Each structure stands twice: as C-alpha cells, then as structure tokens.
N, C-alpha and C positions, 0 to 999 in steps of 0.2 A: 439667212432667215428663210426658212423652207416650210411649206405646208404640205402634208401627205394625207390622203384619204384612205382609211382602212375598213370602212364600213359605211352603209347607207348611201353608197355612190351608185346611182341608178338602181336604187334598192330603197325599200321603206324602213326596214329594220336594221339592227346591228350598228347603230351609230358609233363612230370612232374616227376621230380626226387627230392628226399629230402635228404640232409645231415645234420645229427645231430652231431654236434662236438663244442667243446669249450663252451658248455653251450648254444649254439645257434641252431636254426633250420633255414635251408637255402633251399629255393627251386631253383632249376634250371629248368626254363620254367614252364608255367602254361597254357597249350593250350586246345582247344576245341577238342572233339572227333568228327570225321566226317565219313560220309559213313557207312560202315559195323561196323566200330569201335564204333560208337555212341550208348551208352547205357543209361546214364543218366548224363548229364553235369552238374547238380546240385549236384552230389555227389562227393566230393573232396577227401574223404578218411582220412581227418585231420581237425583239427580246425584251420581256418585261423589266429585266434587271437594268436595262439602259434607259428606262423611263424615270424622270426625276419628279414629276408631279402629275396629278389627274385632277381635272375639274370636271364636276358633274353638273349638267343642266338641270335634271330633274330625276325623279325616282322611278319613272316607268322601266320595266325591265329591258326594253329594247334600247335603252341608253345607259343602264347601269348593271345588266345582269351578268356581265363578264368581270367585274371588279374582283370577286373571290378567286377567279382562275388566275387573274393578273397577280394577285398576292401569292397565290399557290406556287406560280412559276417564278417568283423571285423579286416581285416589286416591293421595294422598301420605303417608298415615299408616303406623303400624306394624300387624302382624298379630300378635295376642297369643294364646298357646296354650301347652299343656304341652310339655315337653321331647321326648317320644317322639312326640307328634302332629307336632311340627315335622319330626323325622326322616322320619316317614311321608310328610308332605306334599312332602318333597323328591322321592320317587318318584311320588307319586300325580298332583301337578300336571304334572310333566314328561310323564308317560304320558297324561294327558288332553290336553295340548297337541299331543303327536304325533297323537292321534286326530282332534282338530279339523283339524289341517293336512291329514291323510289324506282325511278325510271331504270336505273342500273341494276337494282335488285331484281325487278320484273324481267329484264332482259337475260339476266344470268339464270333465272329459273327456267326460262324457255330454253336458253342456250345449253344448259346442262344436259337436257334431254336430248337434244341434237348433237351433242359432243362439241360444241363450239367453245372457244377460248372465252374465259370470263373477262367482262369489260368493267372499266373503272368509271365512277360518276365524274362528270366534268369537273365538279369540285364538291367538297362536303361542308357540313354545318360548321365544322372547325375553320375551314378557309373563310367562310362568310363571317364568323365571329372575328377572326383576325382583321379582315378587311374593315369591319366596323370600328376596329380601335384606331384606324388611321384617319377617322373623320375629323375635319376641321372646318368649322361651319361659321357663316357670316350672314347678316341680314342684307336685304336690299339697300342699294344706294350708298354703300360703304366702299370707298375706293381704297385698296389695299395694295401692299408690296408683296408679290409672289416670290420674287428673288432679284438680285441685281439686275436691272435694265428691264424688268417686266412688272407692270401693275395690272390690276383686274378690278372689275366691279360687276355685281350682279343687278340686273334690272327685271322686273316682274314680266314674265312672258304670258300670264293669263292662261296657262294651259292646265295646270294641276296645282294644288296647294305647294307653294314653295318652288315652282318651276321658274327658270331664270333665263333670260338672254344674257350672254357673257360679253363684256367689253374687255379687250386686252390691249394695252399700250406696250409696244416692244420698241426698245432703243438698242440699236446695235451699230457700231462704227460711226456713232454721232448722227445717225438716221433714225427718226421715230416713225413707226408705222401703227395705226389703230386697226385692230381686227374685231369684228363682231360676230359672234355665233348666235344665231337666233334660238337654238334649241328648237322646241316644238311651240309654235305661236298658237295661242288659244283663240277659240271662237269668242265672238262678242256677246255681251249680255248673259253670260253664264252665271248660275247662282254661285253664292258664296265668294268666289275669287274675282279679282279685278280684270279688266280688259287688258291686252297686251299694251306694254308701254312702247312709245316711239323712240327711236334713236335718231339723232340728226346728223351725225358725222362719222365716217369711217373710210379707211383706205380700201379695206377688203371686208366682204361680207359672205359668210357661209350660211345659206338660208335653207330652210325646209320648204318642201312643195307637195305635201301629202294631197292636197286639194287644189293643186295648181292648174287644174283644167276644169273646175267646176264650183259652183256655190252650193251651199246647202238649201235644202227645201223646207219650207214651213218655218222659217225662223221667227221667233217671237211669239209663238202660240204653243209653247211646250205643254202647259198645263191642260188647256182645253183639248188638245189633240190626244194626249196621252189618256186623259179621262175617257174620251169618246172610244178610244180602242179597248179600255177596261169595260165600259159599259156594254159595248157591243158583245164582248167575249162572255161576260158574266150571265147576260140575258140568255145565251146559248148553253149555259151550264159548264163552260169551259175554264181552263187556267190561262193566265197570261205569263209566259216564260220569257224572262229578260236575261240574256247573256251580257254580263256587264264586267268591265275590269273592276276589280275589288277595291283598287285605290282610285279615288276621284270620281269615276263615273257612278259608282253605286251611291255615294254620298250625295251627288247632284240629284239622283233619282229620288232619294229618300226626301230631300228638300222640296221637290215638286209634288211627291205625293202627300207630304204634310199639307201643302197648300190645297191640293185637290180635295182632300178630306175636310179641310177647314171651310172651304167654299161649297162643299156638298155638290161637287160636280158629277158624281157617279151615283145615278138615281136608282139604278137596279139592284145595288148592294152597297149602301152607304158606308157600312162598318167592314168593307172587305178586309180579310187578313193579308198582310204582307210579310213573306218569309225572306230573310237575308241568308242565305245558305252558303256561306263562305267564311270559314275561321279568319281568313285574312282580311275580309272585308269588315269583320266585326272589330278586328284589332285597329284597322285604319279609321273606323268611324270614331274610336276613342281619341285618336289624334286630332280629328277634325272637331272634336268637342273640347280640346284643350286650349292652350294660349295661342291664339291666333292673331295677336296684335301686330299690325304692319303688314299682314298678308291677306285681308279679306276686303270685299267691297263695302260701300257704305251701307246698303240695305242690310247686309249681314251683320255688320258692326252694330246697327241700331237693334236688331233682334237680340243680339248678345247682351247689349246695354240693358235692354228692357226685360231680360231674364227669360226669354222665349229659347226653347230648346229647338234649334233648326231642324234636327234629323230625326226626332222622335214623335210619336203619335199613338193613338189607341190601335191595338191590334196588330202591333209591329212585333214580329218574333225573330230573334237572331239565334239560328240554329247552331249547335255546337258539335254534337256528335255525329258519326256516320249512320247510327241507328235513327237519329232524329230526321236526318236527311232522307232516308229511305222511307219513313213513315209518310212523308209528304205525298208520295205517289200511291199511297194506299188509302188516302183520304179523298173523296169524291166532291168535297165542298170546293166551289170555285175560289181560287185564290191568285195572288201575284207571287211568283218565285223569282228572286234575283239571285243569280249565282254565277260565280267564275268558272271557266275564263271567258274573256270578252270575244274571243275568236273561236270559241267552242273546240279548240284542240285538245283540251285537258281539262281535269277538274270535275266537280260534282254536276256541272251543267250538262254533261254528256249523258248522265243517267236520267236527268230531267228531260232531255230531249227524246230519249229512247221511250219514255213512257207517255210522251205527249205529242210527239210529231205526227203519229198516225191518227189522232183524234181530230176530226174536222171542226169540232167546236172550240178548239184551243188556238191561241194566237202566240207565235214567237215574234218578239219585238227586238230588232237590233238597234243598238243606240250608240254605236261607235264604228270606226273604221274597220273593215274586214279586209286583211291583206289577201292578195292573190295567192291561191294555194291552199288557204286556211279552210276548216271545215265550215266556218260561217259564211265565207263567199261562196262556197259550193251551194248552200242553201239558197243564198240571195240570187244565184244564177239561174235558180229554177229547178233544182234537182227533184225528181219525181220519187226516187228511192234512194236510201243511203244504207250503208253497212255499219252497224255500231254493235261492238262486243260480240262479234261473229254471227249477228242476226240481221237479216234484210229488214228495213223499216220503211214503210210507205209514208211519203211526206203529204198528209191531208191538212195538216193545220195551216192556217193563215200565217204567211211569212211577211212581216212589215219592216221595211227600212226607215228607221225613224231618224233621218239625217239631222234634223234641227238640233239634236242633242249632241252633235259631234264636239269633241274638246279641241279639235283643230281649226285653224282659221280657214274660211272658204276662200275661193279664188280672188274675189274683190278685195277682201281684207288683206290678203298677202300682197297684193299690188299696192294698196294704199300704204302698208308698212315700208315696203321697199322705196317707194316713191318719196317718202318723207325724208330720206337722206339728201342733203344739200351741203356741198356739191355731190354729184354722184360719185359712187365709189369707183376705184380704179378697175376692180373686178368683183363680180358676184359669182360665188360658186353654188350653184343649185343642187341641193342633195335631198335625202330623205323623201323620196317618191318613186313611183314605178318609172321605169326606164322611159317610156314614151312621154309620161308626164313631165318629167325633169327636162327633157329635150324641148318639149313644146313650151314650157313655161320660160326657160332660158331664152328661147327665141322671141317670145313675146316682150321680155325685158330688153332685148336688144332693139327690137321695134320701138320701144319707148326711149331709146337713146342711152340705156344702161349696159355697159360692158357686162356680159354674163355668159356663162356655158354650164353645161350639165357635167359635173365632176365625174371622172372615171375611177374605178377601183384601182388603188395603188398609184393614182396620178400623184405627181410631185410638182409644186409650183414654186418658184423664186419670187419672194415678196419684196425683195430690194429691187430687183430688175424687172418686176411685173411681166414675167415670161414663164412659159411651160418648160419644165426640165424633163419630165417623163410623162408621156400621154396617158399611162395606164391601161387598163383593160376593162371590158364588160365584166361584172361579178360572175365568177364560175357557175355553170348551170348545176342545178340540183338534179342528182341521179335518181330515178326511179327504183325503188327496191323490187318492184315487180318486173321491170323491164331492164335487165342488165345492158349496159352500154356495150354495143358490139360494132366493130369496124372491119372493113376490107383490109387485106393484107397490104394493099397499095396505098391506103390512107396515110400512113406515117410519112411516106415519101412526099405526098402531095401536100400535107401540112408543112413539112420542112421547107419545101420550095416556096409556099405561100408566104413563110416567115422570111424567107430571103428576099422575096419580092417587097415586102413590107419594109425591110431594113434598107433596101435600095432606095425606096421612095423617100424615107426619112433622111437619108444620107444626101439626098438631092433637094432639099428644101429650097435652097438658094439657086437652083439650076435655071438654065434658059427656059422661058416661057414655051418656046417652040418645041423643046424636047419633052417638057413635062405634059403638054397637051397631047403630043404624039402618043406618049405612053399611056395617057389616060383613055385615049381613043382605042388602043389596043386591048386595054383591059375591059373596057365597055363591050367590045365586040366578042371578047372570050366570055364574059358573063352572059351575053345574049345567047351565044351558042348553047351554053349550059341550060338556061331557062327554057330553050326550045327543045 
C-alpha cells in the first residue's frame, strides 16, 4: 500500500497523486502544470498503461487537464468523478484540446520560418473525446466499490460545482486504512455552492494549502465592495476588466452582479452593460442553469424553486465570435468585461488588457488566485510596463486584488477543516501550494500535534508501515526561454559528488549520533565558506 506524488508537490498546479494498493494503481487527479509550475506537461512520471483507475476531484484544468494525454498514451480504464464534474469536464477538456492544437499550430507557423522541427500538440480534440467516453459518475455521499479491497465516496468540497473531497477505504493483507484527499477546499459563504464538508476520521490525509499562510480580505462584503469598484470606475468613464476562470468564478460574478443590479448599488450607471467574453464561460453557464439538485446551497435552491434565474439580468451580453470580442474595445461606453483566462496567460482577456491597461480611468479586478510566474501575478506585483503581442504597454489602470472572491479556503478555514479529524491522522501530506507555503503550513500543523509534512515531487510513502520509502525531490525548475541554462565544465563533477554525499547521508540514517553530528558540522563549515 503505497502513495506517490507526481504533481502539485511543493507547487500549486498539476495535481496528480498515485495510490498502489490491492494490486491496482489508482490516480487521484491528473492535472496540467501552469504558470511557474509548468516544466514539461508531456512527462507524467509513470506509464499510463499501468494505471487501472482515475478519480477526479473536480473539473479545473490543473486537476483534470492531462486526462486526454493519459488516454492518448495508453490508459484503458474509467475516469470516476461526480455527476456535475463530468458535465463540466465535457466542456473543459474539449476547450483545453483546442488550445493545445492552436498553440502547436502557432508554434509550427513560427518554427517553419526558422527551420525548426514541427511540434505535436500535447493532445487533440479526438483524445479529449476518447477520454470523455471513459467517464463514470456518482453523486455525493454514495459509498461505492471501486475494485476488490477498495471503496470510495465523494463529499462536497465547496470549491466548484461538483467539486469533491475523496474518501478511500483500502483493505490489504487484512488491514484497512482510510485515505482522504481534500481536492481543493472552497471558501465559505460562496454563492450557489455549499460550504466545504467536514470529514471526521482518516488514517492519512492529502491536503491542499493554496492559502495556507494567509486569510482572505474583505470576506462577506462581496456585493458592496464590487459595486463600489464599478461605481468609481464608471464615474471616470472607464471599463472594469475582470480576468476570471470561465467555469465557476464567472458564474459567481454573475450571481453577485445580478444582486448588485437588483439592489441598485451602482449609482453612476445603474443599467451598466456586462459582457461575458468567453465561449467556454457561456457553455459553463448553461450547466450552472441545469439540474443542480444535491449540489447547491439553500439560498440558491430557494431562488431556483421560486423561478428566479440566478445568473441573468438586464444588459447581460454573452459574446460568441472573435469579431464581437474585438468590437468591445472599439466601444467607448463604460462597461464590465469578464473574460478568460483567470491568470491572463492566454485567451481573449489578453486583448482586453492590451486595450485597457494603459488607460488610467480603467480598473482590472483580479478575483482569484494568481500563480507565481503567471501574467496576472506580474501585474499584481506592481509591473509598470508589460509586453503584449510584441508591443510595450504602460500599466496605468488601477489594479485591484479582490481576494474576498477566492474559491479557495483561507488559512483559518484550512486549519478548522483539518482540526476536525478525531483522532488525528497518522500523517497529513501537505500539497497544492507554493513551496514555502506548504512547508510553513505543515510546520503549523505539527505545532498543533498533527503529524504533517510538505510532500515532495516523486515522494513515495508506505501506508501500512507509516514510513517514507523515497524522499523525492523539489519539482524541476522551469527553464527560461530567454536565458538558456549554462554551467561550468566543472559543474557535473560537483553535482555527482554532491549526490554521493546525499547517498552517504541516507545510508547512515541509523548511524551513531556522534558521527552524524561531526558530518553535519563539516557540511555547515563548507557551506559557510561558499556563502562568504
């Protein structure tokens, strides 16, 4: 019974964890690496043909985006998830495949002029369609048998429509261990979806830590604060540009804007137009307007029962074509533009930023997590100029980080969730966070008396013996395309020696304290000389 981490270990994206038990190999999530985390999405770290089952916690692409690649490379099994996650995957994976094909086509057009070899897309629409035929869906709270010796159940994670916490009961050699995978835990009091559910018992927990070192600001005042931002911007004659994930975040924004309009909170332009400029968001909104029984909170359920459309209002326009998208930047009338992608690394949002970032009367509102290395994080970090489409753009617009709208649980909510386990788990693996955040959060849990550590990339853990088998490594660093990696001719010998030192340390784990301390002092002295 072994657990291995193939993604989101000391990183925020690319979630992929592997359970080997009962003669089966089971993946929990298989997501794309994004932003700074992205190294080589084509490298899985295992052979897909050896995987028997995949369980998906939710539809976000950093948890599901490599499923078509998995199928392309030989995976033959089913993809197990909740009913509404299955519906959302239908649009998410097709859209991701389109992006992969478009990116490859663009690179090949450029590369052909430079005489470069053609590149293949990571996967195609055909691969995505094949992956979708493997879906096997269940609703919350239904305990099911995955295979002999393994049972599972989905619990509401409150992060996205259909998002789940996964409970696994694994019986091997007469011993049963319960594993809980948190997936992404949601923020509290979000519109439409319920709060994350608590789980009381587990031997092992794999837990996210996106906001493991901070809480959200301004929680509970979403409509008033968002309305104030709009009012201020419209008075200056500017646009409010909101980069938002097409699935989940866009629908939450529509829910709030409907309430803002109903309450008349924007005085300067009460009937302000709202454009949702994302074909993917338009498709997702259709799913959010479908059969949501068993997946939404009480307030949303009452609205649906009373015949109220949660996500529509006067002067809401869902654009479809590229031409319609372009026309938005030729119209000087103040407006709200909600567009994907949420981290501004791709999609139509980049064109809207190009046309609005240089305008001091405009406001760019970030309503979700911006990964280190993403274009969105660059703007939040105070960039004064950015380069877009070969043109340098001055950043004069007001940049607002509206953290209260995050779909991730803040620090205190994460602590409350893990502290609800009784008795405490034998081990908590902290994942899905920036490296220093995972380390800090794991340390805090240990201070609470909860055994915890920040899982490493390719780490292997024995769940029967509750011990580490392989320590793993830090995720490989992303190489800069502008600055090729160079090294001295003496570097390989130095690295080889360092690896031998590390091997010697591991081989002497049970060595005498006196000898280990002596070696430690020698290494400290050596490091001190290098630092000087």
